[in-house]
C-alpha positions in Angstrom: 1.8 -55.1 -73.8 -1.6 -53.5 -73.5 -1.3 -49.9 -72.4 -3.6 -50.4 -69.4 -1.0 -52.9 -68.0 1.9 -50.4 -68.2 1.3 -48.9 -64.7 1.2 -52.3 -63.1 4.3 -53.6 -64.9 6.4 -50.4 -64.6 5.2 -49.2 -61.1 4.5 -52.4 -59.3 6.7 -51.5 -56.3 4.7 -48.3 -55.9 1.4 -50.2 -56.1 2.7 -52.8 -53.6 3.7 -50.1 -51.2 0.3 -48.4 -51.5 -1.6 -51.7 -51.0 0.5 -52.7 -47.9 1.0 -49.4 -46.2 -2.2 -47.6 -47.0 -4.6 -50.5 -47.3 -3.2 -52.8 -44.5 -5.8 -51.6 -42.0 -8.7 -52.2 -44.4 -8.2 -55.4 -46.4 -7.9 -57.7 -43.4 -11.5 -57.3 -42.4 -13.6 -57.8 -45.6 -11.1 -58.9 -48.2 -13.0 -59.2 -51.5 -14.4 -55.7 -52.0 -11.7 -54.0 -50.1 -8.9 -55.7 -52.0 -10.4 -54.7 -55.3 -10.9 -51.1 -54.2 -7.3 -50.9 -52.8 -6.0 -52.4 -56.0 -8.0 -49.8 -58.1 -6.6 -47.0 -55.9 -3.1 -48.2 -56.3 -3.5 -48.6 -60.0 -4.8 -45.1 -60.4 -1.8 -43.7 -58.5 0.6 -45.8 -60.6 -1.1 -44.6 -63.8 -0.6 -41.0 -62.8 3.1 -41.7 -62.1 3.5 -43.7 -65.3 1.9 -41.3 -67.7 3.4 -38.2 -66.1 6.9 -39.6 -66.6 8.0 -37.5 -63.7 10.3 -38.6 -60.9 9.0 -35.7 -58.8 5.4 -37.0 -59.0 6.6 -40.5 -58.0 8.6 -39.0 -55.1 5.5 -37.1 -53.9 3.4 -40.2 -54.2 5.9 -42.1 -51.9 6.0 -39.2 -49.5 2.2 -39.1 -49.1 2.1 -42.9 -48.6 4.8 -42.9 -45.9 3.4 -39.8 -44.1 -0.1 -41.4 -43.9 1.4 -44.7 -42.8 3.7 -43.1 -40.1 0.8 -41.0 -38.8 -1.5 -44.0 -38.5 0.9 -46.3 -36.7 2.0 -43.5 -34.4 -1.6 -42.8 -33.4 -2.4 -46.5 -33.0 0.7 -47.8 -31.3 1.3 -44.8 -29.0 -2.1 -43.3 -28.3 -4.5 -46.1 -29.2 -6.2 -43.9 -31.8 -6.8 -43.8 -35.5 -7.1 -41.2 -38.2 -10.5 -39.7 -37.5 -12.4 -36.3 -37.5 -11.6 -35.8 -33.9 -7.8 -36.4 -34.4 -7.8 -33.9 -37.3 -9.7 -31.3 -35.2 -7.2 -31.8 -32.4 -4.3 -31.3 -34.8 -5.9 -28.2 -36.4 -6.8 -26.6 -33.1 -3.6 -27.4 -31.2 -1.4 -24.3 -30.4 2.4 -24.1 -30.1 2.3 -24.8 -26.3 0.0 -27.8 -26.7 2.2 -29.1 -29.6 5.3 -28.9 -27.4 3.5 -30.8 -24.6 2.2 -33.4 -27.1 5.7 -34.1 -28.4 7.1 -34.3 -24.8 4.4 -36.8 -23.9 5.4 -38.9 -27.0 9.0 -39.1 -25.8 7.8 -40.7 -22.6 6.1 -43.5 -24.5 8.2 -46.7 -24.7 6.5 -47.6 -28.0 7.8 -44.5 -29.6 11.0 -46.0 -31.0 9.0 -48.8 -32.6 7.6 -46.3 -35.1 10.8 -45.1 -36.8 12.2 -48.7 -36.8 9.1 -50.0 -38.5 9.1 -47.1 -41.0 12.8 -47.5 -41.7 12.4 -51.2 -42.2 9.6 -50.6 -44.8 11.7 -48.0 -46.6 14.6 -50.4 -46.8 12.4 -53.1 -48.2 10.9 -50.6 -50.6 14.3 -49.6 -51.9 15.3 -53.3 -52.4 12.0 -53.9 -54.3 12.5 -50.8 -56.5 16.1 -51.9 -57.4 14.6 -55.2 -58.6 11.8 -53.5 -60.5 13.3 -53.9 -64.0 14.2 -57.6 -63.4 10.6 -58.4 -62.5 9.4 -56.2 -65.4 11.2 -58.6 -67.8 9.6 -61.6 -66.2 6.2 -60.0 -66.6 6.6 -59.6 -70.3 6.6 -63.3 -71.0 3.5 -64.3 -73.1 2.0 -66.7 -70.5 2.7 -64.4 -67.6 1.2 -61.5 -69.5 -2.1 -63.3 -70.0 -2.3 -64.4 -66.4 -1.5 -60.9 -65.1 -3.9 -59.3 -67.5 -6.7 -61.5 -66.5 -6.1 -60.9 -62.7 -5.8 -57.2 -63.3 -9.0 -57.0 -65.3 -10.9 -58.8 -62.5 -9.5 -56.6 -59.8 -10.0 -53.4 -61.7 -13.6 -54.2 -62.8 -14.4 -55.2 -59.2 -12.8 -52.0 -57.9 -14.9 -49.9 -60.2 -18.1 -51.8 -59.2 -17.4 -51.5 -55.5 -16.6 -47.8 -56.0 -20.4 -47.2 -55.8 -19.8 -47.2 -52.1 -18.2 -43.8 -52.4 -21.2 -42.5 -54.3 -23.3 -43.5 -51.3 -20.9 -41.7 -49.0 -21.1 -38.4 -50.9 -24.9 -38.7 -51.1 -25.0 -38.7 -47.3 -26.1 -35.3 -45.9 -26.2 -36.1 -42.2 -23.6 -37.2 -39.7 -25.8 -40.2 -38.8 -25.6 -41.4 -42.4 -21.8 -41.0 -42.5 -21.4 -42.9 -39.2 -23.6 -45.7 -40.7 -21.6 -45.8 -43.9 -18.3 -46.1 -42.0 -19.6 -49.0 -39.9 -20.4 -51.3 -42.8 -17.6 -53.8 -43.3 -18.0 -53.8 -47.0 -17.0 -50.2 -47.3 -13.3 -49.2 -47.6 -11.4 -48.2 -44.5 -7.9 -47.6 -45.8 -5.9 -44.6 -44.7 -6.7 -42.4 -47.7 -10.5 -43.1 -47.2 -10.2 -42.4 -43.5 -8.8 -38.9 -44.3 -11.5 -38.2 -47.0 -14.3 -39.4 -44.8 -13.0 -37.4 -41.8 -13.0 -34.2 -43.7 -16.4 -35.0 -45.3 -17.8 -35.8 -41.9 -16.5 -32.5 -40.5 -18.1 -30.5 -43.3 -21.5 -32.1 -42.6 -21.1 -31.6 -38.8 -20.4 -28.0 -39.4 -23.7 -27.6 -41.3 -25.7 -29.5 -38.8 -24.2 -27.7 -35.8 -24.8 -24.3 -37.5 -28.6 -25.1 -37.6 -28.6 -26.3 -34.0 -26.6 -23.3 -32.8 -29.0 -20.9 -34.5 -32.0 -22.6 -32.9 -30.4 -22.7 -29.5 -29.5 -19.0 -29.6 -33.0 -18.0 -30.8 -34.8 -19.6 -27.8 -36.9 -17.0 -26.0 -37.7 -16.6 -22.4 -41.4 -16.9 -21.5 -43.3 -15.9 -18.4 -43.2 -18.9 -16.1 -45.7 -20.0 -13.3 -44.6 -19.4 -9.7 -45.4 -23.1 -8.7 -41.8 -24.2 -9.3 -39.8 -21.2 -8.3 -37.5 -23.6 -6.5 -37.0 -26.9 -8.3 -34.1 -29.3 -9.0 -34.5 -31.2 -12.3 -31.9 -34.0 -12.5 -31.4 -36.1 -15.6 -29.1 -39.1 -15.3 -28.1 -40.7 -18.6 -26.8 -44.2 -18.0 -24.7 -46.3 -20.4 -25.3 -49.8 -21.8 -27.8 -50.8 -19.1 -29.5 -54.1 -19.9 -33.0 -53.6 -18.4 -33.4 -57.3 -17.8 -30.4 -57.2 -15.4 -32.2 -54.8 -13.0 -34.0 -56.4 -10.1 -36.4 -53.5 -10.6 -37.5 -55.3 -13.8 -37.4 -58.8 -12.3 -33.8 -59.9 -12.5 -33.1 -62.7 -9.9 -30.1 -60.9 -8.4 -30.6 -57.8 -6.2 -28.8 -55.4 -8.5 -31.0 -52.4 -7.5 -31.6 -52.4 -3.8 -31.9 -48.6 -3.5 -34.2 -48.1 -6.5 -36.3 -51.1 -5.5 -36.8 -49.7 -2.0 -37.7 -46.2 -3.4 -40.3 -47.9 -5.6 -41.7 -49.7 -2.6 -41.9 -46.4 -0.7 -43.8 -44.8 -3.6 -41.2 -42.3 -4.7 -40.0 -44.1 -7.8 -42.1 -44.7 -10.9 -40.8 -47.5 -13.3 -41.7 -47.3 -17.0 -42.0 -50.7 -18.6 -42.3 -49.9 -22.3 -39.5 -47.4 -23.1 -37.3 -48.0 -26.1 -34.2 -46.3 -27.4 -34.3 -45.3 -31.1 -30.7 -46.5 -31.6 -28.1 -48.7 -29.9 -25.3 -46.1 -30.4 -24.6 -43.5 -27.7 -24.0 -40.5 -30.1 -27.2 -40.9 -32.0 -29.3 -41.5 -28.9 -28.0 -38.4 -27.0 -28.3 -36.1 -30.0 -32.0 -37.0 -30.3 -32.5 -37.2 -26.5 -31.3 -33.6 -25.9 -33.0 -32.2 -28.9 -36.7 -31.3 -28.9 -37.3 -33.2 -32.2 -39.5 -36.3 -32.6 -38.2 -39.1 -34.8 -41.6 -40.5 -35.0 -42.7 -37.3 -36.7 -39.8 -37.4 -39.1 -37.9 -34.6 -37.4 -34.1 -34.6 -37.5 -32.2 -33.9 -34.3 -30.8 -30.7 -35.9 -34.3 -29.4 -36.6 -34.9 -28.3 -33.0 -32.9 -26.8 -30.1 -31.6 -28.8 -27.2 -33.9 -28.6 -24.2 -30.9 -27.5 -22.1 -31.0 -24.2 -24.0 -34.7 -23.8 -23.2 -34.1 -24.4 -19.5 -31.2 -22.0 -19.4 -33.1 -19.2 -21.2 -36.0 -19.6 -18.7 -34.0 -19.1 -15.5 -32.6 -22.5 -14.7 -28.9 -22.9 -13.7 -27.8 -25.7 -16.2 -24.9 -28.0 -15.4 -23.5 -30.8 -17.5 -21.3 -33.4 -15.7 -20.1 -35.9 -18.3 -17.9 -38.9 -17.3 -17.5 -39.8 -20.9 -16.3 -36.3 -21.9 -12.7 -37.5 -22.5 -13.5 -41.2 -23.0 -12.1 -42.9 -26.2 -11.3 -39.6 -27.8 -9.6 -41.3 -30.7 -12.8 -42.8 -32.0 -15.4 -41.4 -34.4 -18.3 -41.6 -31.9 -16.4 -39.4 -29.5 -15.9 -36.8 -32.2 -19.6 -37.0 -33.2 -20.9 -36.6 -29.6 -18.4 -34.0 -28.4 -18.9 -31.9 -31.5 -22.5 -31.5 -30.4 -22.2 -31.3 -26.6 -19.1 -29.1 -26.3 -19.2 -26.8 -29.3 -18.2 -23.4 -27.8 -21.5 -21.7 -28.9 -23.6 -24.7 -27.7 -21.9 -24.5 -24.3 -22.7 -20.8 -24.1 -26.3 -21.3 -25.1 -27.0 -24.5 -23.1 -24.9 -24.6 -19.9 -23.6 -22.5 -17.1 -21.0 -25.0 -16.2 -19.5 -28.3 -17.2 -17.0 -30.6 -15.6 -13.3 -30.2 -16.5 -12.2 -33.6 -15.3 -13.4 -37.2 -15.7 -13.1 -40.0 -13.2 -12.4 -43.7 -13.0 -15.7 -44.3 -11.3 -19.0 -42.5 -11.6 -19.3 -42.0 -7.9 -16.2 -39.9 -7.9 -17.7 -37.6 -10.5 -20.8 -37.1 -8.2 -18.5 -36.3 -5.3 -16.7 -33.7 -7.4 -20.0 -32.2 -8.5 -21.1 -32.0 -4.8 -18.0 -30.0 -3.9 -18.3 -27.6 -6.8 -22.1 -27.2 -7.3 -23.3 -23.6 -7.6 -26.2 -22.5 -5.4 -29.4 -21.9 -7.4 -33.1 -21.8 -6.7 -33.9 -23.6 -10.0 -31.4 -26.0 -11.5 -31.2 -28.5 -14.3 -28.3 -31.0 -13.9 -27.4 -33.6 -16.4 -25.1 -36.5 -15.4 -23.7 -38.6 -18.2 -22.3 -41.8 -16.6 -19.9 -44.4 -17.7 -22.4 -46.8 -16.3 -21.9 -50.4 -17.6 -19.8 -49.5 -20.6 -17.8 -52.3 -22.1 -15.0 -53.3 -19.8 -17.4 -54.1 -17.1 -14.8 -55.1 -14.6 -13.5 -51.5 -14.6 -16.8 -49.9 -14.0 -17.1 -50.5 -10.2 -14.8 -50.4 -7.2 -13.6 -53.7 -5.8 -15.7 -53.2 -2.7 -18.8 -53.5 -4.9 -18.0 -57.0 -5.9 -21.3 -58.3 -4.4 -21.8 -61.2 -6.9 -19.6 -64.1 -7.9 -20.0 -67.1 -10.2 -22.0 -68.9 -7.6 -24.6 -66.1 -7.8 -25.4 -67.3 -11.3 -26.8 -70.7 -10.3 -30.0 -69.8 -12.2 -28.1 -69.7 -15.5 -28.2 -73.3 -16.7 -27.2 -72.9 -20.4 -24.6 -75.6 -21.3 -22.7 -73.2 -23.7 -21.8 -70.7 -20.9 -18.1 -70.9 -20.3 -16.2 -69.7 -17.2 -15.1 -66.6 -18.9 -18.6 -65.8 -20.0 -19.9 -66.2 -16.4 -17.1 -63.9 -15.2 -18.2 -61.2 -17.7 -21.9 -61.6 -16.5 -20.8 -61.3 -12.9 -18.8 -58.1 -13.7 -21.8 -56.7 -15.5 -24.1 -57.4 -12.5 -21.6 -55.8 -10.1 -21.4 -52.7 -12.3 -25.2 -52.6 -12.3 -25.2 -52.8 -8.5 -22.7 -50.0 -8.3 -24.8 -47.9 -10.7 -27.7 -48.2 -8.2 -25.3 -46.8 -5.6 -24.4 -43.9 -7.8 -28.1 -43.1 -8.3 -28.5 -43.2 -4.5 -25.6 -40.6 -4.3 -27.2 -38.3 -6.9 -30.7 -38.5 -5.3 -29.2 -37.9 -1.9 -27.9 -34.5 -3.0 -31.4 -33.1 -3.2 -33.8 -35.6 -1.6 -34.9 -33.0 1.1 -35.7 -30.4 -1.6 -38.3 -29.9 -4.3 -36.7 -32.4 -6.7 -37.4 -34.7 -9.7 -34.9 -37.2 -11.0 -35.2 -38.9 -14.4 -32.9 -41.9 -15.0 -32.6 -43.6 -18.4 -30.0 -45.6 -20.3 -28.9 -44.6 -23.8 -29.3 -48.2 -25.0 -29.0 -51.7 -23.8 -26.3 -54.3 -24.4 -25.9 -58.1 -24.5 -23.7 -60.1 -22.1 -24.4 -63.7 -23.0 -28.1 -63.3 -22.2 -29.6 -65.7 -24.7 -26.7 -66.5 -27.1 -22.9 -66.6 -27.2 -22.6 -62.9 -27.8 -21.5 -59.8 -25.8 -22.0 -56.3 -27.1 -24.3 -54.8 -29.7 -25.3 -55.4 -33.3 -24.2 -52.2 -35.0 -26.7 -50.8 -37.6 -28.9 -53.9 -37.6 -31.1 -56.2 -35.7 -29.1 -59.4 -36.1 -30.7 -62.8 -36.9 -33.3 -62.5 -34.2 -34.7 -59.0 -34.1 -37.1 -59.7 -31.3 -34.3 -60.7 -29.0 -32.1 -57.9 -30.0 -35.0 -55.5 -29.3 -35.4 -56.9 -25.9 -31.8 -56.7 -24.8 -30.3 -53.8 -26.8 -33.2 -51.4 -27.3 -35.6 -51.8 -24.4 -34.2 -49.6 -21.7 -34.7 -48.8 -18.0 -36.6 -45.6 -17.5 -37.6 -44.3 -14.0 -38.8 -41.1 -12.5 -38.1 -40.3 -8.8 -40.0 -37.5 -7.0 -39.0 -36.2 -3.6 -41.6 -36.1 -0.8 -41.7 -32.3 -1.1 -42.4 -32.5 -4.8 -45.0 -35.2 -4.3 -46.8 -33.1 -1.6 -47.2 -30.1 -3.9 -47.9 -32.0 -7.1 -50.4 -34.8 -6.3 -51.9 -34.5 -9.8 -48.5 -35.3 -11.4 -48.0 -38.2 -9.1 -51.3 -39.6 -10.3 -50.3 -39.0 -13.9 -47.0 -40.8 -13.3 -48.8 -43.8 -11.8 -51.1 -44.0 -14.9 -48.3 -43.6 -17.5 -45.8 -46.2 -16.5 -47.1 -48.9 -18.9 -47.5 -46.5 -21.9 -45.2 -47.1 -24.9 -42.7 -44.3 -25.4 -39.3 -43.6 -26.9 -36.3 -41.6 -25.6 -36.5 -38.9 -28.3 -39.5 -37.3 -26.6 -38.2 -37.3 -23.0 -38.0 -33.5 -23.1 -41.8 -33.3 -23.3 -42.0 -35.2 -20.0 -39.4 -32.9 -18.4 -41.3 -29.8 -19.5 -44.5 -31.3 -17.9 -42.8 -32.3 -14.7 -41.2 -28.8 -14.3 -44.2 -26.9 -15.6 -41.9 -25.1 -18.0 -43.7 -23.0 -20.6 -42.2 -23.3 -24.0 -43.6 -23.4 -27.6 -41.6 -26.6 -28.0 -43.9 -28.4 -25.6 -46.4 -30.7 -27.4 -48.9 -32.4 -25.2 -49.5 -35.2 -27.8 -45.9 -36.2 -27.4 -45.9 -36.0 -23.6 -46.3 -39.5 -22.1 -47.9 -38.1 -19.0 -50.6 -36.2 -20.8 -54.1 -37.5 -21.4 -53.7 -36.3 -25.0 -50.6 -38.4 -25.5 -50.4 -40.3 -28.8 -47.4 -42.5 -29.1 -45.7 -41.8 -32.5 -44.5 -44.7 -34.6 -41.4 -46.1 -32.9 -38.8 -46.7 -35.5 -35.4 -48.2 -34.5 -32.3 -47.5 -36.5 -34.5 -45.5 -38.9 -36.0 -48.7 -40.4 -37.2 -51.2 -37.9 -40.9 -50.9 -36.7 -40.5 -51.6 -33.0 -44.2 -52.1 -32.3 -44.6 -54.6 -35.1 -41.8 -56.6 -33.5 -43.5 -56.5 -30.1 -46.8 -57.6 -31.5 -45.2 -60.5 -33.3 -44.0 -61.8 -29.9 -47.5 -61.6 -28.3 
């Protein structure tokens, strides 16, 4: 028997346990490369056990396998989570009291007892397999069996070595964005060991990026400001998954934006028609939206401070109300976003206050803000909504069910099923509710000197031109022009109170002239600086869509797709 086959023949139960318990969450999704990688990993572990000739090493290998397996199924079955950077951070930062509360909450979960039963069952099976190890070993030593096993093993091991280049790509990543992208590709491994490794690697990169941002935020200096806006409310509302084409404001057949449409008619609302999002993932958008960087000028989000720090340093009371603060905390995107928004030093440098609760509906969050708002002459308020996040039927109260399937009589596509139509109706009702939430927000300060900027982080699809709902992660799909239209073209509006308009007629004129200019969300801070007449060295008039000196930088989507080339190809 060739020596390279010894680990397989002698430790096949250990390899089987590793493949099933560690790799089960990975191999079901992209079997060829992932099977080969899992086999290589299992082989390497078996080789260590075989050539160490140590029962202690073998016992430790099994302990690690079962600890990881138990951890993952506990997280998934009881909490709907997975091994991720956020989970590891929660574990590391949890104190004794929180640990006690965590364990008590576990005891209330009916699924809790499924975990030990499953683990015990796997251990029993493992023991049975181990007891039959030598019998199978004898069968494996037959000449024909040996040749077949050797051939299969060589194919799997060579394939595993080849596909291991994916790990090289991972460790060449030096930004959280790149790690997020690596993780999203289905060809890359996603077994439990890889999840742990990637989580710690992601955390190390996050620490470096956050260190740069924190330093920049803390170094922001206060400058003398003009007296023209000694009393001003700057409100930034960040929507979620808003398909621009589903807004009556942009020509949708259903009246999903009655309030905004009326404000436009009254001359208080300015609707931008060529605004794109640089990504279709919330985390990447918001990091670049809040930062004063410009992607079109090859500036990374961590190369500039958040504009919230600039406003705070220059006398504005800054509030962040985020209805996604505790949303889907078990997922990587939640870790990536919250690491940025709620790092203790970032919070100190950027906000005076943040919400401590989240709500079922966005309107409830606005109500809570209204009760708790702090009096201030100059304020910057950021609202991050749940908006039209996936699970459309849960994004609006039942009394906002304005539309039903009969409302979609203009949709004639034969492939639309009843379920698809129901999803579209839910989305449109959520959009109508979003309009109401904006009415609530604007109503807080409509009698004062106020500007409100509303935008969505990205778009979405809900069976708009094909049998698809959701987004194409890290790509543009088979029809980039359509994906651009639905997933990257976003609603962007500026609302000005009558009081603001009366004292800023020049800016009103600039807004009227700018609505058709091409722009991207990463430079929104420049428009905010202009609207609030805030003096800062980070203001660049060539990046300000309202300025006569504005030059739209190259708009690159997902760091590789030339947006304007796609648009020109459709003209």
